[in-house]
N, C-alpha and C positions, 0 to 999 in steps of 0.2 A: 277315271278321269282322263281328260285328254293327252294325246300323244306330244310331242313337240312338233313342232312345223319345221321347215326349211329355214323360217326367219328367226328361228327362237334363237335369244342371245344365249353365248358362252359365261360363265363365272365360275371361279373358285372360292373357298373357304379355306382361311389358312390360319395359323397361330403360333404363339413360340417354341412352337417343337418343328415347325415348317424349315426348310434347311438350304440355303444358298437364293433368299429371295433378289431376284437382278429386276427392279423395276422398269430397266431399261426395257428390258425383251417383254414383259409382263403387259407393259402396256399395248404392246403388240399382238398378243395371242389371248387376251381375254375381253369380255365386253360390259364386265362389272367384278366387283370383289368385295367379298365378307369378310371380317375381320374377327375374333373374339376378344371382347375386349374386357370380359370376364365372367368369375363363377362361383359358385358357394357348395360345389362338390365337397371343400374340405370341411365345411361346416361352417366357414367364415367368409366372408366376400372376399375374395380375392383380383388382382389386376391381373392381365393376359403381359407377363414381362415385356413384350414385342408389340402390343396395343400401341402405344403414343409413335411409336418411330413408324411401323406400317402405317398407321392413317395421315401422318404429314407425307409420306413418300407418295403414299395413294396418288394425295391431293396434289403434289407437285409434280406428279406425270399426267395428272388429269385423267386418273382411272376412276369411275362412278365407284364411291366405297361408301358401305353400311357396314354395322356392327352387330352384334351379339350375348347376350348372358345366357349361358349356362345355367339356367335355373334350378334348386332344388325343392321341391313341394313339400310340404308337410302338414302336421295336422294343426301346427300354429301358424294358424292364417296371419297373425302379424309379420310373419316373416317374409310374407308376398310384398310388404311397405319396404319392410327394409330394402329388400334386395330392389325392389323397383327402383327406390331412392337412391341409391347406392349406384346402382347403372347409368340414371339419368346424370348420375354428377362425372362419372367417369368420361360417359359420352361425350361432355359439355371439357373435359380436360385434352381430349382428343383431337375433338372437332372444330370447339370456339362456343364464347356465350351464348347460351339458348341455339344451341348447333348440333344437332342429333345423328348428322351424317346424310350422303348422299340418298342413301336408299331407307328404306325401311327400316326402321331398327326391329330388332328381332329377339323374343324370350324363348331360347331354346329348353325344350321340355323331352327329358327322353327317361328319367326317372324320375320316382323308384320302381324298379320294378321287381321289388318281393311282395310285393300287396301287402305294405305297409300302412296302407291310407286309402281308404276309401275310393273309387271313383266318384261319390259327388265332392269329398275333401278335395280330389285334385282339381276337378273341374273349378271347383269355386276357388282355388287358389290362384291358379289362371287368372279366372274370372277377374278376380281384387286384383290383381297386376297387373294386367291389360288395361281396368278400367283408370288406375290410379295415374299409371303412365301415360294417358291418353290426355287427361284431363291437365297434368300438369305439363303436357310438354303442345297440347295441341297437332302431336304427330300420330297415326295410326302403328300397329303396333303390328308385327308380323307372327305368327306361330309357327317354328319349325319343332317339327316330331317324326317320329317312324311310322309307315302305316301298322307294321307292329306292335308298335306301343300300344297306338289306339283301340286294335283288337286288342290288346290284352287289356285293356282298360275299358271294358263294356260299349268298345264302339265310341266311347265318350257321350254315348246316351241314359240322363238318369230320368227315371219313370214321372210321367206328368210334366216333363220340364222338356223334351225332346233332347236336342243338341243343341245345348246352350253357348257353345264355340263356335257354331259352322259359319258365322258373320266374319269371325277373324280369318286374315290373308294367311292366303298356306302355304308353308313351304313346306315339304314334304320329303321324306328319305324313305326311298323306296331303289333298291341296288339290282340291277337289271344281269349282274351274275352270279347272285344267287340261286344255286338250281331249286326248280320251283316258284321262283316269283313271275308274275306275270310279266310281258313286256312293258305296261305301263303301271301305274300306281292303280290303284282299285279305288272305287270310291267308299271313303270312311267317314266317321265322325260327322253325318251329315254336309261332307264337303265332294263334289263333285267336278271341282277345278283345282288346280294347284296356281299358284303365281312361281314359286320356285320347284323345281324336281332337281334335288340332288340324286343322282340316277347312278353314282359310281363313289366310292371311299380310296379308288388307287389309281387314279390318270394320270398320267406322266403328261405334264403342261410344261412348255418350253419358258423359263422362268425362274423357276422353281427347282431344287435339285434332289427331291424326293416324290413320291408317290401322292396325292392330294384329294381332297373330295371335290368333283366335277359335278358340276347342276346348268341346266337349259332354264334358261327366263323365259319372261314373255317375248315377244315380237317388238317390241319398241323398249328402251328404256324410260319412257315417261310411266310404264304401268306399275315401274319402281322406284319412281323420284314425286317429289312434289309440285304440281304446278310451278312454270318458270315466271318470274317476276314480270307485271303487267309494264310492256313499254308504251312510249308517246303517249302519257296523260298530259290531257291539257284540259283547263278552265276556262270559258269566256262568260263573264255579267253583261248579260242585257237587262237592263231597269233590273228588276227583282228577281231574274231566273237567273239561275246557273247552267248553262249548258257545259256538259263533262263528256270527253271523249278521251279514245285510246287505241292503242292498234290491237288487233284479235291475236290473243296465243296463239302460238301451234302445236300446243299438247294435245297427242291424238286421244287423249282420254277428258278432254275438257270438258266439264257440264255448267260454270257459271265464272259469277264475278260478285262481289260483296262491294259494296260502296259506302264509305262513310266522310262524314264532316266533322272535324275535331273529335274523331275518335266514335263519335256516337255511330249507330251504323243507319245509313238513309235509304237502302235498296238492293234488290238484290236482282240480277237479269242474264240470260241466257248466253250461252257459249257462243252465238252468232250475234250476239248485239254489243257493237262497238260504241255506245253512244248513252247518255243517260240527262233527263234535265229535273230540276226540282225549282219551285218557288224559296226564296230564302224564307217564306212565311210559314212554311211548312217544315224547315230544319227544327227539331226537338230541343233547341237553345235560343236561347237570345242571342241575336247578334249585336256584338258589342266590339269588333275590331276584325281583322284578317279571317280568313275560315281556309283552313285545309283538308281539303279532299281525298280522303287514299283511297286506294282499291287495290283486291288482291283475287287471285282467279281461285275457284276451287274446282279439283274433281271428281271421279266416281267416286273415290274411294271415301271421299271427303277431306284430301289432302289440301292445305292451302298454299300459295305463294310462301315462300322460303321469309319473304318481307313485302311488306305492304309500300306501292309508289305513289310517291304523294305530290300533290301542287298545291299552291297557296294564294288566294284572293283576295 
């Protein structure tokens, strides 16, 4: 996989065991922050004791923040559903209704390590969790795992299927301090690039009182977050034609915009477009009153703006 660049963002991940967290200092030493929201290692869903406090403080200090769930796959695939739903609920408790964090929500999978389940069971469990989460939240789910763990499970390869998880956004753990480890993460599981690389589990960082996990991120925070809400939306009606305009988003990974009328989809345009026109007779409903035009941006990961911007004519 790729090495970090001079522009790579720096972030840490913390949990209830992290000591003396000073967000005043932390806001000046990191570019992004991940929190453990929850885990199921005990056999039941358990909320991290510091998650709600840390989530609020990160937002108060303007630190881009996201959260992860320590998942425990099993032969009972229904546990993917329950862990997923509990994760969705605790994210909203920490960040707000229909808010799942600034950064990609993350499923952390690094167990079981005792070969108690097969590779296909592990992959199917993760995929079931991922599909359920993305369907319910309209957010992309990032997978955290270790290069060693992927290799332990047949490189996440299933005969006649290939690498079913390779299109998931990847946060890879690969510690450079371990003797024998390559200087950068190896290609594993069908992945050739990481979005976040956890390169150390013992970094000293200003704002925390004990060594923590340290991560290199992408060159832009846009590659970890949803597209910005569209601004400058205006709609002018001339006869039967609606002329819709807006300001171009500044997201570095912007792919385009979806446009709606009274919540009906009416068009998709490219990233460079800032206008769209449609005849009222082409709308997918009978016009009997005001028309509410709304728009959302979407990026190359398929993430959409947190909120649709709207204008009523």
